[in-house]
C-alpha positions in Angstrom: 0.0 0.0 0.0 1.4 3.4 -1.0 0.3 6.7 0.3 -0.6 9.3 -2.3 1.4 12.5 -2.5 -1.7 14.4 -3.6 -3.1 16.9 -1.1 -6.8 17.3 -0.7 -8.3 20.1 -2.9 -11.3 22.2 -2.2 -12.7 25.3 -3.9 -15.3 27.9 -3.2 -17.1 29.0 -6.3 -19.4 31.9 -6.9 -21.9 31.3 -9.7 -24.3 33.9 -11.1 -27.2 33.4 -13.5 -28.4 36.0 -15.9 -32.2 36.0 -15.2 -32.6 38.8 -17.8 -32.2 36.4 -20.7 -35.3 35.5 -22.7 -35.9 31.8 -23.1 -35.3 30.4 -26.6 -38.8 29.0 -26.6 -41.6 28.2 -24.3 -45.1 26.8 -24.4 -48.0 29.3 -24.9 -49.2 28.7 -21.3 -47.7 27.1 -18.2 -50.7 25.0 -17.5 -53.0 23.2 -20.0 -56.3 21.5 -19.3 -57.0 18.4 -21.3 -60.6 17.0 -21.1 -61.2 13.4 -21.9 -62.6 13.1 -25.4 -60.8 16.2 -26.7 -57.4 16.5 -28.4 -54.7 18.5 -26.7 -53.1 21.2 -28.8 -50.0 23.0 -27.6 -48.4 26.0 -29.1 -44.7 26.7 -29.0 -43.6 30.4 -28.7 -40.2 31.1 -30.2 -38.0 34.1 -29.6 -36.4 35.7 -32.6 -33.2 33.6 -32.3 -34.8 30.2 -32.0 -35.8 27.7 -34.7 -37.5 24.4 -34.5 -36.4 21.2 -36.3 -38.6 18.5 -37.6 -36.6 16.2 -35.3 -37.8 18.1 -32.2 -40.6 16.4 -30.3 -43.0 17.1 -27.5 -43.3 14.3 -24.9 -46.1 13.6 -22.5 -44.5 12.6 -19.2 -45.4 11.9 -15.5 -44.5 14.8 -13.2 -41.6 13.0 -11.6 -39.6 12.4 -14.8 -35.8 12.7 -14.8 -34.9 11.8 -18.4 -37.5 12.6 -21.0 -35.9 10.2 -23.5 -36.8 7.2 -21.2 -39.8 8.6 -19.3 -42.2 9.7 -22.0 -45.7 8.1 -22.1 -46.1 9.2 -25.7 -44.7 11.9 -28.0 -45.4 13.8 -31.1 -42.8 15.3 -33.5 -43.1 19.0 -34.2 -44.4 19.2 -37.8 -41.9 20.9 -40.2 -42.5 24.6 -40.3 -45.2 24.6 -37.6 -45.3 25.7 -34.0 -48.3 23.6 -32.9 -48.3 20.0 -31.7 -51.6 18.0 -31.2 -52.1 14.9 -29.1 -55.2 13.0 -30.3 -58.1 12.4 -27.9 -57.3 8.7 -27.5 -53.9 9.6 -25.9 -55.7 11.1 -22.9 -54.8 9.0 -19.8 -58.4 8.4 -19.0 -58.5 9.8 -15.5 -57.9 12.9 -13.5 -54.2 13.5 -13.1 -51.5 16.0 -13.8 -48.9 15.3 -16.4 -46.3 17.4 -18.1 -45.4 18.2 -21.7 -41.7 18.6 -22.5 -40.2 19.9 -25.7 -37.1 17.9 -26.5 -34.6 19.6 -28.8 -32.7 17.5 -31.3 -30.2 20.4 -31.8 -29.3 20.7 -28.1 -30.1 17.1 -27.0 -32.0 18.6 -24.1 -35.5 19.6 -22.9 -36.1 23.3 -23.6 -39.6 23.8 -22.4 -41.9 22.3 -19.8 -45.6 22.9 -19.0 -48.2 21.1 -16.8 -51.2 19.3 -18.2 -54.2 18.9 -16.0 -56.1 15.8 -17.4 -59.7 15.7 -16.5 -62.7 13.5 -17.2 
């Protein structure tokens, strides 16, 4: 057994976040209501610097998700040239519960927008 010659290292970092930045994109509202028997249509609001790809998708997930790529219940690709995604009526979970929609960016390989969905019967 050898003793290491490396000394313990610690650091104190100060991080600041610019809260003045406008998000690249967001959903039209923070909370959607989805009634059983109806389709759910979500609108994506883009700032002037953002663009959607036809490989971007909106996933419907439980509220405790950690990785949208493995946690989605269902998803819809963003139609090319459009800023609206529709989930058909038969994708409704069938009961009263809260889910979330997450916009997954193919360009950034990351979720860029999240909104709650109150599912009601």
